[in-house]
Biopython code that builds the backbone (N, CA, C, O; Angstrom):
import numpy as np
from Bio.PDB.StructureBuilder import StructureBuilder

atoms = [
    (1, "MET", "N", (0.817, -1.188, 0.000)),
    (1, "MET", "CA", (0.000, 0.000, 0.000)),
    (1, "MET", "C", (0.871, 1.266, 0.000)),
    (1, "MET", "O", (0.536, 2.259, -0.646)),
    (2, "HIS", "N", (2.000, 1.215, 0.739)),
    (2, "HIS", "CA", (2.898, 2.367, 0.769)),
    (2, "HIS", "C", (3.430, 2.684, -0.630)),
    (2, "HIS", "O", (3.392, 3.832, -1.072)),
    (3, "ALA", "N", (3.919, 1.669, -1.309)),
    (3, "ALA", "CA", (4.475, 1.874, -2.650)),
    (3, "ALA", "C", (3.413, 2.427, -3.596)),
    (3, "ALA", "O", (3.702, 3.293, -4.422)),
    (4, "GLN", "N", (2.197, 1.932, -3.475)),
    (4, "GLN", "CA", (1.109, 2.403, -4.328)),
    (4, "GLN", "C", (0.783, 3.873, -4.033)),
    (4, "GLN", "O", (0.621, 4.668, -4.960)),
    (5, "LEU", "N", (0.688, 4.234, -2.761)),
    (5, "LEU", "CA", (0.363, 5.615, -2.408)),
    (5, "LEU", "C", (1.482, 6.582, -2.788)),
    (5, "LEU", "O", (1.213, 7.692, -3.247)),
    (6, "LEU", "N", (2.730, 6.168, -2.600)),
    (6, "LEU", "CA", (3.855, 7.066, -2.876)),
    (6, "LEU", "C", (4.224, 7.090, -4.349)),
    (6, "LEU", "O", (4.707, 8.103, -4.854)),
    (7, "GLY", "N", (4.001, 5.982, -5.041)),
    (7, "GLY", "CA", (4.113, 5.956, -6.492)),
    (7, "GLY", "C", (5.500, 6.012, -7.107)),
    (7, "GLY", "O", (5.617, 6.256, -8.307)),
    (8, "ARG", "N", (6.557, 5.796, -6.331)),
    (8, "ARG", "CA", (7.886, 5.779, -6.936)),
    (8, "ARG", "C", (8.853, 5.006, -6.044)),
    (8, "ARG", "O", (8.700, 4.971, -4.823)),
    (9, "SER", "N", (9.823, 4.404, -6.657)),
    (9, "SER", "CA", (10.767, 3.543, -5.929)),
    (9, "SER", "C", (11.785, 4.345, -5.121)),
    (9, "SER", "O", (12.464, 3.777, -4.265)),
    (10, "THR", "N", (11.905, 5.627, -5.366)),
    (10, "THR", "CA", (12.883, 6.438, -4.636)),
    (10, "THR", "C", (12.310, 7.026, -3.348)),
    (10, "THR", "O", (12.985, 7.799, -2.669)),
    (11, "ALA", "N", (11.088, 6.670, -3.011)),
    (11, "ALA", "CA", (10.495, 7.072, -1.734)),
    (11, "ALA", "C", (10.855, 5.992, -0.721)),
    (11, "ALA", "O", (10.368, 4.865, -0.808)),
    (12, "LEU", "N", (11.703, 6.335, 0.233)),
    (12, "LEU", "CA", (12.183, 5.378, 1.226)),
    (12, "LEU", "C", (11.249, 5.383, 2.432)),
    (12, "LEU", "O", (11.310, 6.281, 3.272)),
    (13, "HIS", "N", (10.391, 4.380, 2.509)),
    (13, "HIS", "CA", (9.426, 4.266, 3.598)),
    (13, "HIS", "C", (9.780, 3.045, 4.449)),
    (13, "HIS", "O", (10.699, 2.297, 4.116)),
    (14, "LEU", "N", (9.059, 2.848, 5.530)),
    (14, "LEU", "CA", (9.380, 1.781, 6.476)),
    (14, "LEU", "C", (9.411, 0.405, 5.826)),
    (14, "LEU", "O", (10.150, -0.470, 6.277)),
    (15, "PHE", "N", (8.626, 0.198, 4.778)),
    (15, "PHE", "CA", (8.541, -1.104, 4.117)),
    (15, "PHE", "C", (9.248, -1.130, 2.765)),
    (15, "PHE", "O", (9.064, -2.062, 1.983)),
    (16, "SER", "N", (10.044, -0.123, 2.496)),
    (16, "SER", "CA", (10.765, -0.012, 1.229)),
    (16, "SER", "C", (11.789, -1.130, 1.079)),
    (16, "SER", "O", (12.466, -1.496, 2.040)),
    (17, "ASP", "N", (11.897, -1.663, -0.121)),
    (17, "ASP", "CA", (12.907, -2.691, -0.389)),
    (17, "ASP", "C", (14.321, -2.121, -0.366)),
    (17, "ASP", "O", (15.285, -2.880, -0.266)),
    (18, "LEU", "N", (14.461, -0.824, -0.454)),
    (18, "LEU", "CA", (15.784, -0.204, -0.430)),
    (18, "LEU", "C", (16.321, -0.023, 0.989)),
    (18, "LEU", "O", (17.510, 0.240, 1.173)),
    (19, "LEU", "N", (15.461, -0.162, 1.981)),
    (19, "LEU", "CA", (15.868, -0.100, 3.388)),
    (19, "LEU", "C", (15.762, -1.506, 3.978)),
    (19, "LEU", "O", (14.958, -2.299, 3.487)),
    (20, "PRO", "N", (16.528, -1.845, 4.998)),
    (20, "PRO", "CA", (16.564, -3.211, 5.509)),
    (20, "PRO", "C", (15.463, -3.574, 6.503)),
    (20, "PRO", "O", (15.385, -4.730, 6.916)),
    (21, "PHE", "N", (14.619, -2.640, 6.896)),
    (21, "PHE", "CA", (13.705, -2.879, 8.008)),
    (21, "PHE", "C", (12.726, -4.014, 7.753)),
    (21, "PHE", "O", (12.510, -4.841, 8.639)),
    (22, "LYS", "N", (12.137, -4.077, 6.584)),
    (22, "LYS", "CA", (11.179, -5.140, 6.275)),
    (22, "LYS", "C", (11.880, -6.501, 6.265)),
    (22, "LYS", "O", (11.329, -7.484, 6.761)),
    (23, "ARG", "N", (13.080, -6.563, 5.706)),
    (23, "ARG", "CA", (13.833, -7.834, 5.682)),
    (23, "ARG", "C", (14.188, -8.279, 7.093)),
    (23, "ARG", "O", (14.049, -9.455, 7.432)),
    (24, "TRP", "N", (14.646, -7.340, 7.914)),
    (24, "TRP", "CA", (15.001, -7.678, 9.295)),
    (24, "TRP", "C", (13.781, -8.206, 10.056)),
    (24, "TRP", "O", (13.879, -9.198, 10.778)),
    (25, "THR", "N", (12.652, -7.552, 9.896)),
    (25, "THR", "CA", (11.440, -7.951, 10.603)),
    (25, "THR", "C", (10.956, -9.314, 10.130)),
    (25, "THR", "O", (10.586, -10.159, 10.945)),
    (26, "THR", "N", (10.957, -9.531, 8.841)),
    (26, "THR", "CA", (10.535, -10.818, 8.297)),
    (26, "THR", "C", (11.437, -11.944, 8.794)),
    (26, "THR", "O", (10.955, -13.020, 9.147)),
    (27, "SER", "N", (12.733, -11.699, 8.821)),
    (27, "SER", "CA", (13.678, -12.705, 9.317)),
    (27, "SER", "C", (13.446, -12.986, 10.799)),
    (27, "SER", "O", (13.443, -14.144, 11.218)),
    (28, "TRP", "N", (13.251, -11.939, 11.587)),
    (28, "TRP", "CA", (13.024, -12.109, 13.016)),
    (28, "TRP", "C", (11.750, -12.908, 13.270)),
    (28, "TRP", "O", (11.732, -13.797, 14.121)),
    (29, "LEU", "N", (10.684, -12.593, 12.530)),
    (29, "LEU", "CA", (9.428, -13.330, 12.692)),
    (29, "LEU", "C", (9.590, -14.798, 12.309)),
    (29, "LEU", "O", (9.033, -15.675, 12.968)),
    (30, "ALA", "N", (10.343, -15.069, 11.255)),
    (30, "ALA", "CA", (10.600, -16.462, 10.856)),
    (30, "ALA", "C", (11.345, -17.203, 11.956)),
    (30, "ALA", "O", (11.037, -18.362, 12.234)),
    (31, "GLU", "N", (12.309, -16.563, 12.579)),
    (31, "GLU", "CA", (13.036, -17.170, 13.702)),
    (31, "GLU", "C", (12.098, -17.451, 14.871)),
    (31, "GLU", "O", (12.216, -18.487, 15.525)),
    (32, "GLN", "N", (11.180, -16.547, 15.134)),
    (32, "GLN", "CA", (10.265, -16.720, 16.258)),
    (32, "GLN", "C", (9.316, -17.892, 16.043)),
    (32, "GLN", "O", (8.918, -18.550, 17.004)),
    (33, "LYS", "N", (8.953, -18.156, 14.803)),
    (33, "LYS", "CA", (8.052, -19.274, 14.501)),
    (33, "LYS", "C", (8.678, -20.621, 14.826)),
    (33, "LYS", "O", (7.970, -21.580, 15.134)),
    (34, "THR", "N", (9.995, -20.698, 14.759)),
    (34, "THR", "CA", (10.670, -21.973, 15.022)),
    (34, "THR", "C", (11.358, -22.006, 16.386)),
    (34, "THR", "O", (11.957, -23.019, 16.748)),
    (35, "ALA", "N", (11.281, -20.930, 17.133)),
    (35, "ALA", "CA", (11.936, -20.868, 18.443)),
    (35, "ALA", "C", (11.182, -21.732, 19.456)),
    (35, "ALA", "O", (9.953, -21.795, 19.443)),
    (36, "VAL", "N", (11.933, -22.390, 20.324)),
    (36, "VAL", "CA", (11.314, -23.170, 21.393)),
    (36, "VAL", "C", (10.482, -22.250, 22.282)),
    (36, "VAL", "O", (9.343, -22.567, 22.626)),
    (37, "GLU", "N", (11.062, -21.112, 22.646)),
    (37, "GLU", "CA", (10.349, -20.090, 23.407)),
    (37, "GLU", "C", (10.456, -18.768, 22.658)),
    (37, "GLU", "O", (11.490, -18.103, 22.718)),
    (38, "PRO", "N", (9.393, -18.380, 21.951)),
    (38, "PRO", "CA", (9.442, -17.115, 21.211)),
    (38, "PRO", "C", (9.691, -15.932, 22.135)),
    (38, "PRO", "O", (9.390, -15.987, 23.327)),
    (39, "ASP", "N", (10.229, -14.889, 21.586)),
    (39, "ASP", "CA", (10.488, -13.652, 22.321)),
    (39, "ASP", "C", (9.194, -13.155, 22.958)),
    (39, "ASP", "O", (8.130, -13.229, 22.344)),
    (40, "SER", "N", (9.282, -12.652, 24.176)),
    (40, "SER", "CA", (8.105, -12.155, 24.890)),
    (40, "SER", "C", (7.468, -10.949, 24.188)),
    (40, "SER", "O", (6.316, -10.613, 24.461)),
    (41, "LEU", "N", (8.202, -10.308, 23.300)),
    (41, "LEU", "CA", (7.653, -9.179, 22.555)),
    (41, "LEU", "C", (6.417, -9.586, 21.755)),
    (41, "LEU", "O", (5.486, -8.794, 21.612)),
    (42, "LEU", "N", (6.401, -10.809, 21.233)),
    (42, "LEU", "CA", (5.233, -11.256, 20.461)),
    (42, "LEU", "C", (3.973, -11.237, 21.312)),
    (42, "LEU", "O", (2.924, -10.785, 20.852)),
    (43, "GLY", "N", (4.061, -11.722, 22.551)),
    (43, "GLY", "CA", (2.909, -11.687, 23.444)),
    (43, "GLY", "C", (2.465, -10.272, 23.749)),
    (43, "GLY", "O", (1.271, -9.981, 23.806)),
    (44, "LEU", "N", (3.431, -9.401, 23.942)),
    (44, "LEU", "CA", (3.122, -7.994, 24.191)),
    (44, "LEU", "C", (2.363, -7.396, 23.002)),
    (44, "LEU", "O", (1.352, -6.717, 23.182)),
    (45, "LEU", "N", (2.849, -7.648, 21.810)),
    (45, "LEU", "CA", (2.213, -7.090, 20.615)),
    (45, "LEU", "C", (0.779, -7.595, 20.448)),
    (45, "LEU", "O", (-0.095, -6.855, 19.996)),
    (46, "GLU", "N", (0.542, -8.852, 20.812)),
    (46, "GLU", "CA", (-0.795, -9.436, 20.678)),
    (46, "GLU", "C", (-1.818, -8.780, 21.606)),
    (46, "GLU", "O", (-3.010, -8.764, 21.300)),
    (47, "THR", "N", (-1.365, -8.246, 22.720)),
    (47, "THR", "CA", (-2.296, -7.708, 23.710)),
    (47, "THR", "C", (-2.346, -6.182, 23.747)),
    (47, "THR", "O", (-3.099, -5.613, 24.536)),
    (48, "TRP", "N", (-1.567, -5.521, 22.918)),
    (48, "TRP", "CA", (-1.539, -4.060, 22.899)),
    (48, "TRP", "C", (-2.909, -3.458, 22.649)),
    (48, "TRP", "O", (-3.675, -3.951, 21.821)),
    (49, "THR", "N", (-3.208, -2.398, 23.362)),
    (49, "THR", "CA", (-4.303, -1.511, 22.977)),
    (49, "THR", "C", (-3.673, -0.425, 22.106)),
    (49, "THR", "O", (-2.448, -0.324, 22.023)),
    (50, "ALA", "N", (-4.494, 0.371, 21.471)),
    (50, "ALA", "CA", (-3.958, 1.454, 20.639)),
    (50, "ALA", "C", (-3.118, 2.410, 21.484)),
    (50, "ALA", "O", (-2.059, 2.863, 21.049)),
    (51, "GLU", "N", (-3.590, 2.714, 22.689)),
    (51, "GLU", "CA", (-2.857, 3.639, 23.559)),
    (51, "GLU", "C", (-1.513, 3.046, 23.986)),
    (51, "GLU", "O", (-0.506, 3.753, 24.015)),
    (52, "GLU", "N", (-1.493, 1.750, 24.319)),
    (52, "GLU", "CA", (-0.242, 1.098, 24.712)),
    (52, "GLU", "C", (0.746, 1.061, 23.551)),
    (52, "GLU", "O", (1.949, 1.235, 23.748)),
    (53, "ALA", "N", (0.243, 0.838, 22.358)),
    (53, "ALA", "CA", (1.115, 0.811, 21.182)),
    (53, "ALA", "C", (1.771, 2.172, 20.971)),
    (53, "ALA", "O", (2.976, 2.258, 20.733)),
    (54, "ILE", "N", (0.983, 3.221, 21.060)),
    (54, "ILE", "CA", (1.515, 4.573, 20.869)),
    (54, "ILE", "C", (2.544, 4.902, 21.941)),
    (54, "ILE", "O", (3.623, 5.415, 21.642)),
    (55, "ASP", "N", (2.205, 4.603, 23.186)),
    (55, "ASP", "CA", (3.140, 4.876, 24.279)),
    (55, "ASP", "C", (4.437, 4.087, 24.120)),
    (55, "ASP", "O", (5.520, 4.623, 24.355)),
    (56, "SER", "N", (4.335, 2.820, 23.723)),
    (56, "SER", "CA", (5.525, 1.979, 23.562)),
    (56, "SER", "C", (6.416, 2.478, 22.432)),
    (56, "SER", "O", (7.633, 2.570, 22.591)),
    (57, "VAL", "N", (5.815, 2.798, 21.297)),
    (57, "VAL", "CA", (6.613, 3.274, 20.158)),
    (57, "VAL", "C", (7.289, 4.590, 20.521)),
    (57, "VAL", "O", (8.462, 4.785, 20.202)),
    (58, "ARG", "N", (6.571, 5.497, 21.181)),
    (58, "ARG", "CA", (7.196, 6.755, 21.616)),
    (58, "ARG", "C", (8.369, 6.472, 22.558)),
    (58, "ARG", "O", (9.430, 7.085, 22.439)),
    (59, "SER", "N", (8.174, 5.559, 23.477)),
    (59, "SER", "CA", (9.229, 5.219, 24.430)),
    (59, "SER", "C", (10.428, 4.598, 23.725)),
    (59, "SER", "O", (11.567, 4.976, 23.998)),
    (60, "TRP", "N", (10.190, 3.657, 22.830)),
    (60, "TRP", "CA", (11.282, 2.988, 22.106)),
    (60, "TRP", "C", (12.053, 3.968, 21.238)),
    (60, "TRP", "O", (13.270, 3.859, 21.087)),
    (61, "CYS", "N", (11.334, 4.924, 20.672)),
    (61, "CYS", "CA", (11.970, 5.865, 19.751)),
    (61, "CYS", "C", (12.588, 7.056, 20.474)),
    (61, "CYS", "O", (13.344, 7.819, 19.872)),
    (62, "GLY", "N", (12.284, 7.220, 21.732)),
    (62, "GLY", "CA", (12.928, 8.253, 22.526)),
    (62, "GLY", "C", (12.519, 9.668, 22.194)),
    (62, "GLY", "O", (13.331, 10.587, 22.304)),
    (63, "GLN", "N", (11.276, 9.865, 21.789)),
    (63, "GLN", "CA", (10.842, 11.214, 21.454)),
    (63, "GLN", "C", (9.369, 11.367, 21.792)),
    (63, "GLN", "O", (8.555, 10.522, 21.417)),
    (64, "ALA", "N", (9.023, 12.418, 22.484)),
    (64, "ALA", "CA", (7.636, 12.645, 22.880)),
    (64, "ALA", "C", (6.912, 13.609, 21.944)),
    (64, "ALA", "O", (5.682, 13.611, 21.889)),
    (65, "GLU", "N", (7.652, 14.415, 21.220)),
    (65, "GLU", "CA", (7.045, 15.406, 20.334)),
    (65, "GLU", "C", (6.560, 14.760, 19.034)),
    (65, "GLU", "O", (7.222, 13.863, 18.511)),
    (66, "PRO", "N", (5.415, 15.202, 18.507)),
    (66, "PRO", "CA", (4.958, 14.699, 17.212)),
    (66, "PRO", "C", (5.954, 15.059, 16.108)),
    (66, "PRO", "O", (6.599, 16.106, 16.165)),
    (67, "MET", "N", (6.072, 14.211, 15.130)),
    (67, "MET", "CA", (6.968, 14.454, 14.005)),
    (67, "MET", "C", (6.325, 15.440, 13.039)),
    (67, "MET", "O", (5.110, 15.450, 12.844)),
    (68, "ARG", "N", (7.147, 16.237, 12.463)),
    (68, "ARG", "CA", (6.697, 17.192, 11.442)),
    (68, "ARG", "C", (7.323, 16.792, 10.119)),
    (68, "ARG", "O", (8.463, 16.331, 10.067)),
    (69, "GLY", "N", (6.588, 16.969, 9.090)),
    (69, "GLY", "CA", (7.084, 16.690, 7.755)),
    (69, "GLY", "C", (6.321, 17.552, 6.764)),
    (69, "GLY", "O", (5.521, 18.409, 7.141)),
    (70, "GLU", "N", (6.581, 17.312, 5.521)),
    (70, "GLU", "CA", (5.934, 18.077, 4.455)),
    (70, "GLU", "C", (4.951, 17.160, 3.739)),
    (70, "GLU", "O", (5.345, 16.113, 3.225)),
    (71, "LEU", "N", (3.676, 17.539, 3.698)),
    (71, "LEU", "CA", (2.678, 16.753, 2.994)),
    (71, "LEU", "C", (2.876, 16.939, 1.496)),
    (71, "LEU", "O", (2.732, 18.040, 0.966)),
    (72, "LEU", "N", (3.205, 15.854, 0.834)),
    (72, "LEU", "CA", (3.382, 15.881, -0.627)),
    (72, "LEU", "C", (2.594, 14.723, -1.221)),
    (72, "LEU", "O", (2.844, 13.564, -0.891)),
    (73, "GLY", "N", (1.647, 15.030, -2.092)),
    (73, "GLY", "CA", (0.819, 13.976, -2.670)),
    (73, "GLY", "C", (0.122, 13.218, -1.560)),
    (73, "GLY", "O", (-0.520, 13.816, -0.696)),
    (74, "ASP", "N", (0.250, 11.879, -1.584)),
    (74, "ASP", "CA", (-0.370, 11.039, -0.560)),
    (74, "ASP", "C", (0.602, 10.659, 0.543)),
    (74, "ASP", "O", (0.304, 9.760, 1.330)),
    (75, "GLY", "N", (1.755, 11.314, 0.629)),
    (75, "GLY", "CA", (2.762, 10.954, 1.621)),
    (75, "GLY", "C", (3.162, 12.111, 2.512)),
    (75, "GLY", "O", (2.739, 13.252, 2.328)),
    (76, "LEU", "N", (3.991, 11.775, 3.483)),
    (76, "LEU", "CA", (4.547, 12.748, 4.410)),
    (76, "LEU", "C", (6.063, 12.695, 4.267)),
    (76, "LEU", "O", (6.710, 11.782, 4.779)),
    (77, "ARG", "N", (6.623, 13.674, 3.573)),
    (77, "ARG", "CA", (8.063, 13.704, 3.305)),
    (77, "ARG", "C", (8.807, 14.239, 4.522)),
    (77, "ARG", "O", (8.557, 15.353, 4.980)),
    (78, "LEU", "N", (9.735, 13.418, 5.041)),
    (78, "LEU", "CA", (10.494, 13.784, 6.234)),
    (78, "LEU", "C", (11.845, 14.387, 5.908)),
    (78, "LEU", "O", (12.473, 15.008, 6.765)),
    (79, "GLY", "N", (12.296, 14.210, 4.676)),
    (79, "GLY", "CA", (13.598, 14.734, 4.289)),
    (79, "GLY", "C", (14.203, 13.898, 3.185)),
    (79, "GLY", "O", (13.501, 13.227, 2.428)),
    (80, "ARG", "N", (15.546, 13.953, 3.106)),
    (80, "ARG", "CA", (16.270, 13.225, 2.059)),
    (80, "ARG", "C", (17.348, 12.360, 2.690)),
    (80, "ARG", "O", (17.920, 12.707, 3.723)),
    (81, "LEU", "N", (17.612, 11.240, 2.057)),
    (81, "LEU", "CA", (18.725, 10.368, 2.436)),
    (81, "LEU", "C", (19.541, 10.078, 1.193)),
    (81, "LEU", "O", (18.994, 9.745, 0.142)),
    (82, "ALA", "N", (20.830, 10.203, 1.318)),
    (82, "ALA", "CA", (21.719, 9.838, 0.212)),
    (82, "ALA", "C", (21.872, 8.325, 0.188)),
    (82, "ALA", "O", (21.760, 7.664, 1.220)),
    (83, "ALA", "N", (22.128, 7.786, -0.988)),
    (83, "ALA", "CA", (22.316, 6.338, -1.122)),
    (83, "ALA", "C", (23.417, 5.843, -0.196)),
    (83, "ALA", "O", (23.314, 4.746, 0.352)),
    (84, "SER", "N", (24.459, 6.628, -0.014)),
    (84, "SER", "CA", (25.566, 6.229, 0.862)),
    (84, "SER", "C", (25.140, 6.177, 2.336)),
    (84, "SER", "O", (25.753, 5.459, 3.125)),
    (85, "GLU", "N", (24.110, 6.920, 2.712)),
    (85, "GLU", "CA", (23.672, 6.973, 4.107)),
    (85, "GLU", "C", (22.872, 5.742, 4.522)),
    (85, "GLU", "O", (22.819, 5.416, 5.708)),
    (86, "ILE", "N", (22.258, 5.063, 3.580)),
    (86, "ILE", "CA", (21.384, 3.949, 3.958)),
    (86, "ILE", "C", (22.152, 2.685, 4.330)),
    (86, "ILE", "O", (21.548, 1.644, 4.591)),
    (87, "THR", "N", (23.470, 2.770, 4.355)),
    (87, "THR", "CA", (24.277, 1.653, 4.853)),
    (87, "THR", "C", (24.928, 1.988, 6.196)),
    (87, "THR", "O", (25.606, 1.144, 6.780)),
    (88, "ASP", "N", (24.731, 3.185, 6.678)),
    (88, "ASP", "CA", (25.302, 3.633, 7.947)),
    (88, "ASP", "C", (24.354, 3.249, 9.089)),
    (88, "ASP", "O", (23.203, 3.685, 9.107)),
    (89, "ALA", "N", (24.832, 2.434, 10.044)),
    (89, "ALA", "CA", (23.981, 1.913, 11.118)),
    (89, "ALA", "C", (23.346, 3.014, 11.960)),
    (89, "ALA", "O", (22.175, 2.903, 12.321)),
    (90, "SER", "N", (24.076, 4.057, 12.277)),
    (90, "SER", "CA", (23.509, 5.113, 13.115)),
    (90, "SER", "C", (22.431, 5.900, 12.361)),
    (90, "SER", "O", (21.429, 6.309, 12.948)),
    (91, "ILE", "N", (22.641, 6.104, 11.083)),
    (91, "ILE", "CA", (21.629, 6.799, 10.272)),
    (91, "ILE", "C", (20.397, 5.922, 10.102)),
    (91, "ILE", "O", (19.272, 6.419, 10.160)),
    (92, "LEU", "N", (20.596, 4.611, 9.893)),
    (92, "LEU", "CA", (19.459, 3.697, 9.787)),
    (92, "LEU", "C", (18.656, 3.671, 11.083)),
    (92, "LEU", "O", (17.426, 3.637, 11.048)),
    (93, "ASN", "N", (19.333, 3.686, 12.211)),
    (93, "ASN", "CA", (18.660, 3.692, 13.507)),
    (93, "ASN", "C", (17.773, 4.930, 13.627)),
    (93, "ASN", "O", (16.600, 4.829, 13.984)),
    (94, "GLN", "N", (18.332, 6.077, 13.332)),
    (94, "GLN", "CA", (17.558, 7.331, 13.410)),
    (94, "GLN", "C", (16.432, 7.339, 12.383)),
    (94, "GLN", "O", (15.336, 7.816, 12.676)),
    (95, "THR", "N", (16.682, 6.827, 11.202)),
    (95, "THR", "CA", (15.661, 6.774, 10.152)),
    (95, "THR", "C", (14.483, 5.923, 10.593)),
    (95, "THR", "O", (13.331, 6.321, 10.413)),
    (96, "ALA", "N", (14.756, 4.752, 11.170)),
    (96, "ALA", "CA", (13.682, 3.872, 11.649)),
    (96, "ALA", "C", (12.859, 4.577, 12.717)),
    (96, "ALA", "O", (11.630, 4.508, 12.707)),
    (97, "ARG", "N", (13.534, 5.252, 13.632)),
    (97, "ARG", "CA", (12.831, 5.966, 14.701)),
    (97, "ARG", "C", (11.917, 7.057, 14.130)),
    (97, "ARG", "O", (10.757, 7.170, 14.528)),
    (98, "LEU", "N", (12.438, 7.849, 13.209)),
    (98, "LEU", "CA", (11.645, 8.936, 12.633)),
    (98, "LEU", "C", (10.455, 8.405, 11.836)),
    (98, "LEU", "O", (9.351, 8.941, 11.924)),
    (99, "LEU", "N", (10.689, 7.351, 11.062)),
    (99, "LEU", "CA", (9.591, 6.770, 10.283)),
    (99, "LEU", "C", (8.508, 6.225, 11.204)),
    (99, "LEU", "O", (7.322, 6.468, 10.981)),
    (100, "ALA", "N", (8.909, 5.488, 12.239)),
    (100, "ALA", "CA", (7.927, 4.909, 13.158)),
    (100, "ALA", "C", (7.129, 6.001, 13.876)),
    (100, "ALA", "O", (5.904, 5.918, 13.965)),
    (101, "LEU", "N", (7.808, 7.006, 14.377)),
    (101, "LEU", "CA", (7.130, 8.097, 15.088)),
    (101, "LEU", "C", (6.147, 8.844, 14.201)),
    (101, "LEU", "O", (5.144, 9.368, 14.685)),
    (102, "SER", "N", (6.426, 8.894, 12.930)),
    (102, "SER", "CA", (5.612, 9.689, 12.012)),
    (102, "SER", "C", (4.247, 9.081, 11.726)),
    (102, "SER", "O", (3.395, 9.740, 11.130)),
    (103, "TYR", "N", (4.024, 7.843, 12.138)),
    (103, "TYR", "CA", (2.700, 7.237, 11.993)),
    (103, "TYR", "C", (1.780, 7.618, 13.151)),
    (103, "TYR", "O", (0.558, 7.584, 13.003)),
    (104, "LEU", "N", (2.347, 7.977, 14.293)),
    (104, "LEU", "CA", (1.585, 8.060, 15.532)),
    (104, "LEU", "C", (0.558, 9.172, 15.587)),
    (104, "LEU", "O", (-0.519, 8.977, 16.151)),
    (105, "ASP", "N", (0.848, 10.308, 15.034)),
    (105, "ASP", "CA", (-0.045, 11.450, 15.179)),
    (105, "ASP", "C", (-0.846, 11.750, 13.924)),
    (105, "ASP", "O", (-1.373, 12.850, 13.760)),
    (106, "GLN", "N", (-0.932, 10.775, 13.050)),
    (106, "GLN", "CA", (-1.702, 10.980, 11.831)),
    (106, "GLN", "C", (-3.191, 10.811, 12.118)),
    (106, "GLN", "O", (-3.597, 9.956, 12.905)),
    (107, "THR", "N", (-3.974, 11.626, 11.477)),
    (107, "THR", "CA", (-5.422, 11.475, 11.505)),
    (107, "THR", "C", (-5.887, 11.444, 10.062)),
    (107, "THR", "O", (-5.204, 11.963, 9.179)),
    (108, "GLY", "N", (-7.018, 10.852, 9.817)),
    (108, "GLY", "CA", (-7.522, 10.770, 8.451)),
    (108, "GLY", "C", (-6.885, 9.624, 7.698)),
    (108, "GLY", "O", (-6.402, 8.672, 8.311)),
    (109, "PRO", "N", (-6.876, 9.702, 6.380)),
    (109, "PRO", "CA", (-6.319, 8.603, 5.579)),
    (109, "PRO", "C", (-4.805, 8.465, 5.773)),
    (109, "PRO", "O", (-4.118, 9.426, 6.117)),
    (110, "LEU", "N", (-4.314, 7.269, 5.549)),
    (110, "LEU", "CA", (-2.881, 6.984, 5.685)),
    (110, "LEU", "C", (-2.069, 7.877, 4.754)),
    (110, "LEU", "O", (-2.360, 7.987, 3.563)),
    (111, "ARG", "N", (-1.054, 8.504, 5.316)),
    (111, "ARG", "CA", (-0.068, 9.288, 4.565)),
    (111, "ARG", "C", (1.284, 8.723, 4.951)),
    (111, "ARG", "O", (1.882, 9.178, 5.926)),
    (112, "PRO", "N", (1.783, 7.737, 4.208)),
    (112, "PRO", "CA", (3.038, 7.091, 4.600)),
    (112, "PRO", "C", (4.186, 8.079, 4.726)),
    (112, "PRO", "O", (4.429, 8.865, 3.811)),
    (113, "PRO", "N", (4.895, 8.049, 5.849)),
    (113, "PRO", "CA", (6.090, 8.882, 5.991)),
    (113, "PRO", "C", (7.224, 8.292, 5.149)),
    (113, "PRO", "O", (7.341, 7.074, 5.013)),
    (114, "TYR", "N", (8.042, 9.157, 4.595)),
    (114, "TYR", "CA", (9.129, 8.685, 3.741)),
    (114, "TYR", "C", (10.236, 9.717, 3.662)),
    (114, "TYR", "O", (10.069, 10.886, 4.006)),
    (115, "PHE", "N", (11.370, 9.232, 3.193)),
    (115, "PHE", "CA", (12.505, 10.093, 2.852)),
    (115, "PHE", "C", (12.719, 9.950, 1.347)),
    (115, "PHE", "O", (12.574, 8.857, 0.799)),
    (116, "ASP", "N", (13.064, 11.051, 0.679)),
    (116, "ASP", "CA", (13.464, 10.967, -0.728)),
    (116, "ASP", "C", (14.860, 10.400, -0.810)),
    (116, "ASP", "O", (15.730, 10.766, -0.019)),
    (117, "LEU", "N", (15.085, 9.511, -1.758)),
    (117, "LEU", "CA", (16.422, 8.979, -2.008)),
    (117, "LEU", "C", (17.170, 9.965, -2.890)),
    (117, "LEU", "O", (16.773, 10.236, -4.024)),
    (118, "ALA", "N", (18.246, 10.489, -2.356)),
    (118, "ALA", "CA", (19.098, 11.414, -3.121)),
    (118, "ALA", "C", (20.265, 10.620, -3.662)),
    (118, "ALA", "O", (21.018, 10.020, -2.895)),
    (119, "ARG", "N", (20.422, 10.610, -4.950)),
    (119, "ARG", "CA", (21.513, 9.851, -5.584)),
    (119, "ARG", "C", (22.650, 10.744, -5.930)),
    (119, "ARG", "O", (23.655, 10.282, -6.470)),
]
sb = StructureBuilder()
sb.init_structure("model")
sb.init_model(0)
sb.init_chain("A")
sb.init_seg("    ")
for serial, (resi, resn, name, xyz) in enumerate(atoms, 1):
    if name == "N":
        sb.init_residue(resn, " ", resi, " ")
    sb.init_atom(name, np.array(xyz, "f"), 0.0, 1.0, " ", f" {name:<3s}", serial, name[0])
structure = sb.get_structure()
């Protein structure tokens, strides 16, 4: 749905194939399916209320203020990332945090948060 709403491959969103987050999550979930004792996080996620989810994501991301971005088309543009930056662990960490936080204060139809890929 993100790719469809944003309409271009250079929009780096949480589920973008150009960022590792979707691959990491899919791999982690596959590991949990075969684990003798799955991570307790799965149980937590199953029982979350909307308020608990918002509070947890804010806590994990370390920011209480709503994210600001620029509404462009059907998305929320947070800025630009150079191709060289998407391999830097500290930049990826901050990128994941900003993308996750940017979902929390949205109202109305989904406006996927994204960064433009600068080549």
